[in-house]
N, CA, C and O atoms as CSV, one atom per row, in Angstrom:
chain,resi,resn,atom,element,x,y,z
A,1,MET,N,N,11.834,-13.150,24.717
A,1,MET,CA,C,12.103,-13.331,23.303
A,1,MET,C,C,10.836,-12.993,22.522
A,1,MET,O,O,9.748,-13.452,22.869
A,2,ILE,N,N,10.980,-12.192,21.468
A,2,ILE,CA,C,9.845,-11.831,20.625
A,2,ILE,C,C,9.752,-12.804,19.453
A,2,ILE,O,O,10.727,-13.033,18.739
A,3,LYS,N,N,8.581,-13.362,19.273
A,3,LYS,CA,C,8.300,-14.236,18.136
A,3,LYS,C,C,7.235,-13.551,17.298
A,3,LYS,O,O,6.211,-13.120,17.828
A,4,LYS,N,N,7.467,-13.445,15.991
A,4,LYS,CA,C,6.565,-12.685,15.141
A,4,LYS,C,C,6.040,-13.538,13.997
A,4,LYS,O,O,6.787,-14.299,13.381
A,5,THR,N,N,4.746,-13.403,13.718
A,5,THR,CA,C,4.143,-13.994,12.523
A,5,THR,C,C,3.503,-12.860,11.733
A,5,THR,O,O,2.994,-11.896,12.304
A,6,THR,N,N,3.536,-12.993,10.418
A,6,THR,CA,C,2.962,-11.976,9.551
A,6,THR,C,C,2.105,-12.659,8.493
A,6,THR,O,O,2.534,-13.609,7.837
A,7,LYS,N,N,0.875,-12.149,8.341
A,7,LYS,CA,C,-0.033,-12.666,7.324
A,7,LYS,C,C,-0.401,-11.521,6.385
A,7,LYS,O,O,-0.743,-10.427,6.834
A,8,ALA,N,N,-0.329,-11.780,5.080
A,8,ALA,CA,C,-0.741,-10.812,4.070
A,8,ALA,C,C,-1.997,-11.341,3.391
A,8,ALA,O,O,-2.026,-12.474,2.911
A,9,ILE,N,N,-3.031,-10.511,3.357
A,9,ILE,CA,C,-4.305,-10.917,2.765
A,9,ILE,C,C,-4.586,-9.994,1.582
A,9,ILE,O,O,-4.771,-8.789,1.748
A,10,PHE,N,N,-4.615,-10.582,0.385
A,10,PHE,CA,C,-4.896,-9.855,-0.853
A,10,PHE,C,C,-6.339,-10.153,-1.234
A,10,PHE,O,O,-6.688,-11.296,-1.530
A,11,ALA,N,N,-7.183,-9.109,-1.224
A,11,ALA,CA,C,-8.629,-9.279,-1.373
A,11,ALA,C,C,-9.067,-9.575,-2.803
A,11,ALA,O,O,-10.093,-10.221,-3.013
A,12,ASP,N,N,-8.302,-9.111,-3.786
A,12,ASP,CA,C,-8.774,-9.233,-5.168
A,12,ASP,C,C,-7.585,-9.332,-6.125
A,12,ASP,O,O,-6.431,-9.351,-5.698
A,13,GLY,N,N,-7.881,-9.392,-7.401
A,13,GLY,CA,C,-6.829,-9.486,-8.417
A,13,GLY,C,C,-6.272,-10.887,-8.565
A,13,GLY,O,O,-6.725,-11.826,-7.912
A,14,ASP,N,N,-5.275,-11.013,-9.441
A,14,ASP,CA,C,-4.676,-12.319,-9.742
A,14,ASP,C,C,-3.898,-12.917,-8.577
A,14,ASP,O,O,-3.568,-14.103,-8.599
A,15,TYR,N,N,-3.603,-12.119,-7.567
A,15,TYR,CA,C,-2.819,-12.602,-6.424
A,15,TYR,C,C,-3.690,-12.775,-5.177
A,15,TYR,O,O,-3.169,-12.890,-4.068
A,16,ALA,N,N,-5.014,-12.792,-5.357
A,16,ALA,CA,C,-5.937,-12.895,-4.227
A,16,ALA,C,C,-5.645,-14.141,-3.395
A,16,ALA,O,O,-5.385,-15.219,-3.928
A,17,GLY,N,N,-5.694,-13.966,-2.078
A,17,GLY,CA,C,-5.472,-15.083,-1.167
A,17,GLY,C,C,-4.775,-14.630,0.095
A,17,GLY,O,O,-4.513,-13.442,0.284
A,18,GLU,N,N,-4.475,-15.590,0.961
A,18,GLU,CA,C,-3.777,-15.336,2.218
A,18,GLU,C,C,-2.402,-15.979,2.156
A,18,GLU,O,O,-2.254,-17.126,1.733
A,19,TYR,N,N,-1.395,-15.221,2.585
A,19,TYR,CA,C,-0.011,-15.672,2.513
A,19,TYR,C,C,0.674,-15.436,3.858
A,19,TYR,O,O,0.487,-14.394,4.486
A,20,ASP,N,N,1.465,-16.409,4.289
A,20,ASP,CA,C,2.292,-16.243,5.484
A,20,ASP,C,C,3.620,-15.649,5.045
A,20,ASP,O,O,4.331,-16.223,4.220
A,21,TRP,N,N,3.943,-14.501,5.602
A,21,TRP,CA,C,5.196,-13.823,5.266
A,21,TRP,C,C,6.153,-13.986,6.429
A,21,TRP,O,O,6.144,-13.179,7.358
A,22,GLU,N,N,6.975,-15.014,6.390
A,22,GLU,CA,C,7.947,-15.253,7.448
A,22,GLU,C,C,8.909,-14.076,7.526
A,22,GLU,O,O,9.528,-13.705,6.529
A,23,GLY,N,N,9.028,-13.505,8.681
A,23,GLY,CA,C,9.897,-12.351,8.860
A,23,GLY,C,C,9.197,-11.037,8.592
A,23,GLY,O,O,9.511,-10.030,9.227
A,24,GLY,N,N,8.251,-11.027,7.662
A,24,GLY,CA,C,7.468,-9.835,7.392
A,24,GLY,C,C,8.190,-8.780,6.582
A,24,GLY,O,O,9.377,-8.902,6.281
A,25,ILE,N,N,7.450,-7.746,6.237
A,25,ILE,CA,C,7.951,-6.588,5.507
A,25,ILE,C,C,7.372,-5.366,6.228
A,25,ILE,O,O,6.164,-5.319,6.462
A,26,PRO,N,N,8.196,-4.379,6.586
A,26,PRO,CA,C,7.632,-3.206,7.259
A,26,PRO,C,C,6.874,-2.318,6.273
A,26,PRO,O,O,7.482,-1.712,5.391
A,27,LEU,N,N,5.569,-2.240,6.415
A,27,LEU,CA,C,4.711,-1.445,5.540
A,27,LEU,C,C,3.796,-0.558,6.368
A,27,LEU,O,O,3.489,-0.865,7.520
A,28,THR,N,N,3.362,0.548,5.766
A,28,THR,CA,C,2.409,1.431,6.424
A,28,THR,C,C,1.135,1.507,5.595
A,28,THR,O,O,1.150,1.275,4.386
A,29,GLN,N,N,0.032,1.834,6.262
A,29,GLN,CA,C,-1.250,1.940,5.582
A,29,GLN,C,C,-1.152,2.986,4.478
A,29,GLN,O,O,-0.599,4.067,4.678
A,30,GLY,N,N,-1.704,2.646,3.298
A,30,GLY,CA,C,-1.660,3.522,2.139
A,30,GLY,C,C,-0.471,3.267,1.223
A,30,GLY,O,O,-0.423,3.787,0.108
A,31,GLU,N,N,0.481,2.477,1.679
A,31,GLU,CA,C,1.662,2.172,0.865
A,31,GLU,C,C,1.292,1.215,-0.263
A,31,GLU,O,O,0.441,0.340,-0.098
A,32,THR,N,N,1.942,1.393,-1.407
A,32,THR,CA,C,1.706,0.547,-2.575
A,32,THR,C,C,2.804,-0.496,-2.679
A,32,THR,O,O,3.977,-0.204,-2.444
A,33,ILE,N,N,2.416,-1.719,-3.032
A,33,ILE,CA,C,3.373,-2.797,-3.256
A,33,ILE,C,C,3.091,-3.389,-4.634
A,33,ILE,O,O,1.938,-3.632,-4.989
A,34,SER,N,N,4.135,-3.615,-5.394
A,34,SER,CA,C,4.018,-4.202,-6.726
A,34,SER,C,C,4.343,-5.688,-6.626
A,34,SER,O,O,5.422,-6.064,-6.170
A,35,VAL,N,N,3.402,-6.532,-7.054
A,35,VAL,CA,C,3.572,-7.986,-6.986
A,35,VAL,C,C,3.730,-8.522,-8.404
A,35,VAL,O,O,2.912,-8.237,-9.279
A,36,THR,N,N,4.778,-9.293,-8.624
A,36,THR,CA,C,4.964,-9.991,-9.888
A,36,THR,C,C,4.714,-11.472,-9.635
A,36,THR,O,O,5.424,-12.098,-8.849
A,37,THR,N,N,3.708,-12.033,-10.299
A,37,THR,CA,C,3.329,-13.429,-10.092
A,37,THR,C,C,4.291,-14.358,-10.831
A,37,THR,O,O,5.127,-13.911,-11.617
A,38,ALA,N,N,4.159,-15.651,-10.568
A,38,ALA,CA,C,5.006,-16.652,-11.222
A,38,ALA,C,C,4.837,-16.623,-12.742
A,38,ALA,O,O,5.762,-16.975,-13.474
A,39,SER,N,N,3.655,-16.204,-13.222
A,39,SER,CA,C,3.414,-16.146,-14.664
A,39,SER,C,C,3.927,-14.844,-15.288
A,39,SER,O,O,3.852,-14.663,-16.503
A,40,GLY,N,N,4.452,-13.935,-14.446
A,40,GLY,CA,C,5.009,-12.695,-14.958
A,40,GLY,C,C,4.054,-11.515,-14.930
A,40,GLY,O,O,4.426,-10.407,-15.317
A,41,THR,N,N,2.818,-11.740,-14.474
A,41,THR,CA,C,1.850,-10.654,-14.364
A,41,THR,C,C,2.260,-9.731,-13.217
A,41,THR,O,O,2.634,-10.194,-12.139
A,42,GLN,N,N,2.187,-8.427,-13.460
A,42,GLN,CA,C,2.505,-7.458,-12.405
A,42,GLN,C,C,1.227,-6.745,-11.973
A,42,GLN,O,O,0.480,-6.228,-12.803
A,43,ILE,N,N,0.986,-6.724,-10.663
A,43,ILE,CA,C,-0.210,-6.112,-10.094
A,43,ILE,C,C,0.224,-5.157,-8.991
A,43,ILE,O,O,1.059,-5.503,-8.155
A,44,ASN,N,N,-0.341,-3.961,-8.990
A,44,ASN,CA,C,-0.083,-3.006,-7.920
A,44,ASN,C,C,-1.200,-3.081,-6.894
A,44,ASN,O,O,-2.379,-2.984,-7.233
A,45,TYR,N,N,-0.820,-3.252,-5.643
A,45,TYR,CA,C,-1.757,-3.318,-4.532
A,45,TYR,C,C,-1.480,-2.172,-3.572
A,45,TYR,O,O,-0.346,-1.708,-3.454
A,46,VAL,N,N,-2.515,-1.725,-2.896
A,46,VAL,CA,C,-2.366,-0.732,-1.844
A,46,VAL,C,C,-2.755,-1.389,-0.521
A,46,VAL,O,O,-3.741,-2.123,-0.443
A,47,MET,N,N,-1.961,-1.112,0.520
A,47,MET,CA,C,-2.254,-1.677,1.826
A,47,MET,C,C,-3.329,-0.806,2.480
A,47,MET,O,O,-3.105,0.372,2.759
A,48,VAL,N,N,-4.502,-1.405,2.718
A,48,VAL,CA,C,-5.651,-0.651,3.218
A,48,VAL,C,C,-5.841,-0.778,4.725
A,48,VAL,O,O,-6.529,0.044,5.331
A,49,ASP,N,N,-5.242,-1.797,5.337
A,49,ASP,CA,C,-5.396,-1.978,6.776
A,49,ASP,C,C,-4.245,-2.801,7.317
A,49,ASP,O,O,-3.742,-3.709,6.655
A,50,LYS,N,N,-3.835,-2.469,8.531
A,50,LYS,CA,C,-2.783,-3.221,9.215
A,50,LYS,C,C,-3.205,-3.379,10.667
A,50,LYS,O,O,-3.570,-2.404,11.325
A,51,THR,N,N,-3.153,-4.618,11.168
A,51,THR,CA,C,-3.438,-4.853,12.583
A,51,THR,C,C,-2.247,-5.535,13.225
A,51,THR,O,O,-1.574,-6.356,12.601
A,52,THR,N,N,-1.993,-5.187,14.473
A,52,THR,CA,C,-0.892,-5.781,15.229
A,52,THR,C,C,-1.436,-6.211,16.581
A,52,THR,O,O,-2.092,-5.432,17.272
A,53,ALA,N,N,-1.158,-7.456,16.954
A,53,ALA,CA,C,-1.603,-7.979,18.243
A,53,ALA,C,C,-0.401,-8.538,18.994
A,53,ALA,O,O,0.456,-9.201,18.410
A,54,LEU,N,N,-0.348,-8.265,20.285
A,54,LEU,CA,C,0.743,-8.740,21.135
A,54,LEU,C,C,0.167,-9.609,22.244
A,54,LEU,O,O,-0.802,-9.236,22.905
A,55,SER,N,N,0.772,-10.763,22.436
A,55,SER,CA,C,0.410,-11.644,23.537
A,55,SER,C,C,1.680,-11.887,24.351
A,55,SER,O,O,2.658,-12.435,23.842
A,56,ASP,N,N,1.656,-11.477,25.612
A,56,ASP,CA,C,2.829,-11.608,26.478
A,56,ASP,C,C,2.633,-12.798,27.405
A,56,ASP,O,O,1.747,-12.792,28.260
A,57,SER,N,N,3.468,-13.821,27.230
A,57,SER,CA,C,3.351,-15.017,28.057
A,57,SER,C,C,4.391,-15.047,29.176
A,57,SER,O,O,4.569,-16.078,29.825
A,58,GLY,N,N,5.075,-13.935,29.406
A,58,GLY,CA,C,6.094,-13.889,30.452
A,58,GLY,C,C,7.480,-14.112,29.886
A,58,GLY,O,O,8.299,-13.193,29.863
A,59,ASP,N,N,7.753,-15.334,29.427
A,59,ASP,CA,C,9.058,-15.656,28.857
A,59,ASP,C,C,9.179,-15.241,27.403
A,59,ASP,O,O,10.286,-15.064,26.893
A,60,ALA,N,N,8.048,-15.087,26.734
A,60,ALA,CA,C,8.059,-14.757,25.302
A,60,ALA,C,C,6.912,-13.802,24.991
A,60,ALA,O,O,5.862,-13.820,25.633
A,61,GLN,N,N,7.148,-12.986,24.004
A,61,GLN,CA,C,6.110,-12.103,23.505
A,61,GLN,C,C,5.796,-12.534,22.080
A,61,GLN,O,O,6.694,-12.617,21.241
A,62,LEU,N,N,4.535,-12.807,21.807
A,62,LEU,CA,C,4.101,-13.266,20.498
A,62,LEU,C,C,3.407,-12.108,19.795
A,62,LEU,O,O,2.398,-11.597,20.281
A,63,VAL,N,N,3.946,-11.696,18.654
A,63,VAL,CA,C,3.399,-10.583,17.886
A,63,VAL,C,C,2.841,-11.139,16.583
A,63,VAL,O,O,3.523,-11.866,15.860
A,64,HIS,N,N,1.579,-10.785,16.290
A,64,HIS,CA,C,0.961,-11.192,15.028
A,64,HIS,C,C,0.566,-9.936,14.266
A,64,HIS,O,O,-0.184,-9.098,14.766
A,65,ILE,N,N,1.084,-9.821,13.046
A,65,ILE,CA,C,0.792,-8.681,12.181
A,65,ILE,C,C,0.006,-9.185,10.988
A,65,ILE,O,O,0.328,-10.220,10.405
A,66,GLU,N,N,-1.035,-8.434,10.630
A,66,GLU,CA,C,-1.859,-8.787,9.472
A,66,GLU,C,C,-1.986,-7.577,8.564
A,66,GLU,O,O,-2.386,-6.498,9.001
A,67,TYR,N,N,-1.642,-7.767,7.297
A,67,TYR,CA,C,-1.768,-6.714,6.290
A,67,TYR,C,C,-2.931,-7.073,5.364
A,67,TYR,O,O,-3.091,-8.233,4.983
A,68,HIS,N,N,-3.744,-6.071,5.003
A,68,HIS,CA,C,-4.853,-6.267,4.065
A,68,HIS,C,C,-4.607,-5.380,2.842
A,68,HIS,O,O,-4.369,-4.179,2.970
A,69,PHE,N,N,-4.670,-5.996,1.648
A,69,PHE,CA,C,-4.383,-5.294,0.403
A,69,PHE,C,C,-5.563,-5.362,-0.546
A,69,PHE,O,O,-6.337,-6.319,-0.532
A,70,LYS,N,N,-5.690,-4.317,-1.386
A,70,LYS,CA,C,-6.653,-4.275,-2.496
A,70,LYS,C,C,-5.907,-3.780,-3.726
A,70,LYS,O,O,-4.925,-3.048,-3.606
A,71,VAL,N,N,-6.369,-4.176,-4.912
A,71,VAL,CA,C,-5.758,-3.704,-6.142
A,71,VAL,C,C,-5.824,-2.174,-6.170
A,71,VAL,O,O,-6.859,-1.573,-5.883
A,72,ALA,N,N,-4.703,-1.573,-6.519
A,72,ALA,CA,C,-4.612,-0.094,-6.535
A,72,ALA,C,C,-5.356,0.475,-7.717
A,72,ALA,O,O,-5.391,1.692,-7.896
């Protein structure tokens, strides 16, 4: 069984911080994502780095994906 965790790290802007994205979003390096905050501010970010790590424990495979974003 594959278990996946996804973390999104926004380096700057009004949405700066680390977020756990349950289920994740399939993104590729260089892709732009538009974030609308709770206050209605819209910020465009570009994904600058993506890392994927797999840990196989025999009965389960644990996949951790990390996305890094900067203001576009």
